[in-house]
PAKOL-940381 format. One record per residue (C-alpha): residue number from 1; residue in one letter; x, y, z. Coordinates in nm, 3 decimals. Layout:
residues N
{NUM,'a',{X,Y,Z}}
...
This chain:
residues 83
{1,'m',{0.133,0.020,0.810}}
{2,'h',{-0.177,0.109,0.607}}
{3,'k',{-0.229,-0.258,0.516}}
{4,'i',{-0.250,-0.378,0.878}}
{5,'e',{-0.602,-0.495,0.957}}
{6,'s',{-0.570,-0.618,1.314}}
{7,'l',{-0.347,-0.646,1.616}}
{8,'l',{-0.368,-0.988,1.780}}
{9,'k',{-0.229,-1.116,2.108}}
{10,'d',{-0.091,-1.464,2.149}}
{11,'i',{0.251,-1.519,2.309}}
{12,'n',{0.365,-1.227,2.090}}
{13,'v',{0.188,-0.924,1.953}}
{14,'i',{0.086,-1.012,1.599}}
{15,'f',{0.009,-0.761,1.324}}
{16,'a',{-0.215,-0.910,1.054}}
{17,'a',{-0.193,-0.752,0.707}}
{18,'a',{-0.472,-0.749,0.449}}
{19,'g',{-0.271,-0.973,0.214}}
{20,'d',{0.072,-1.130,0.194}}
{21,'d',{0.236,-0.787,0.211}}
{22,'v',{0.495,-0.865,0.480}}
{23,'k',{0.831,-0.959,0.331}}
{24,'v',{1.016,-1.209,0.551}}
{25,'t',{1.389,-1.254,0.493}}
{26,'t',{1.590,-1.519,0.678}}
{27,'t',{1.968,-1.542,0.651}}
{28,'n',{2.147,-1.849,0.784}}
{29,'v',{2.514,-1.803,0.875}}
{30,'y',{2.710,-2.120,0.944}}
{31,'n',{3.007,-2.151,1.182}}
{32,'d',{3.174,-2.422,0.972}}
{33,'g',{3.261,-2.182,0.691}}
{34,'a',{2.981,-2.294,0.459}}
{35,'p',{2.834,-2.010,0.252}}
{36,'s',{2.541,-1.831,0.413}}
{37,'t',{2.197,-1.884,0.264}}
{38,'t',{1.913,-1.636,0.234}}
{39,'e',{1.546,-1.717,0.195}}
{40,'a',{1.273,-1.460,0.129}}
{41,'y',{0.895,-1.499,0.108}}
{42,'n',{0.581,-1.297,0.165}}
{43,'y',{0.339,-1.357,0.451}}
{44,'h',{0.038,-1.190,0.612}}
{45,'l',{0.160,-1.180,0.974}}
{46,'f',{0.431,-0.979,1.150}}
{47,'f',{0.534,-1.093,1.497}}
{48,'l',{0.657,-0.851,1.762}}
{49,'n',{0.769,-0.954,2.110}}
{50,'l',{0.576,-0.686,2.298}}
{51,'s',{0.369,-0.899,2.531}}
{52,'s',{0.367,-0.674,2.836}}
{53,'g',{0.030,-0.511,2.894}}
{54,'m',{-0.159,-0.680,2.612}}
{55,'q',{-0.422,-0.813,2.853}}
{56,'d',{-0.458,-0.468,3.008}}
{57,'k',{-0.769,-0.307,2.857}}
{58,'s',{-0.639,0.049,2.899}}
{59,'w',{-0.319,-0.043,2.710}}
{60,'q',{-0.523,-0.204,2.432}}
{61,'n',{-0.742,0.107,2.408}}
{62,'a',{-0.436,0.334,2.396}}
{63,'v',{-0.278,0.131,2.113}}
{64,'t',{-0.605,0.123,1.917}}
{65,'k',{-0.647,0.498,1.967}}
{66,'a',{-0.289,0.565,1.850}}
{67,'f',{-0.351,0.369,1.529}}
{68,'s',{-0.680,0.553,1.484}}
{69,'k',{-0.504,0.891,1.513}}
{70,'a',{-0.270,0.771,1.238}}
{71,'g',{-0.576,0.708,1.020}}
{72,'l',{-0.570,0.330,1.061}}
{73,'n',{-0.874,0.129,1.166}}
{74,'i',{-0.721,-0.158,1.367}}
{75,'r',{-0.913,-0.430,1.553}}
{76,'m',{-0.763,-0.562,1.877}}
{77,'t',{-0.808,-0.934,1.940}}
{78,'y',{-0.671,-1.179,2.195}}
{79,'g',{-0.577,-1.544,2.150}}
{80,'m',{-0.613,-1.543,1.772}}
{81,'t',{-0.993,-1.512,1.791}}
{82,'k',{-1.180,-1.214,1.654}}
{83,'a',{-1.314,-0.971,1.912}}
């Protein structure tokens, strides 16, 4: 969590890390009996489907304050543009 720089709102809530510190692992399981495949890579964004309330200023302030209490300085932005 200490590498998160900002919290963005698009269709999802998006956490943006300082670098490519988010490890993404995708496993494909096939119904036809073929062996499953796993792919892993690093990225700078983490998507969370928590869209309710993101346009509500009091909710945004509460989330920013919670991160601040945890010692994290997080910027809140909307629509992938910097606030």
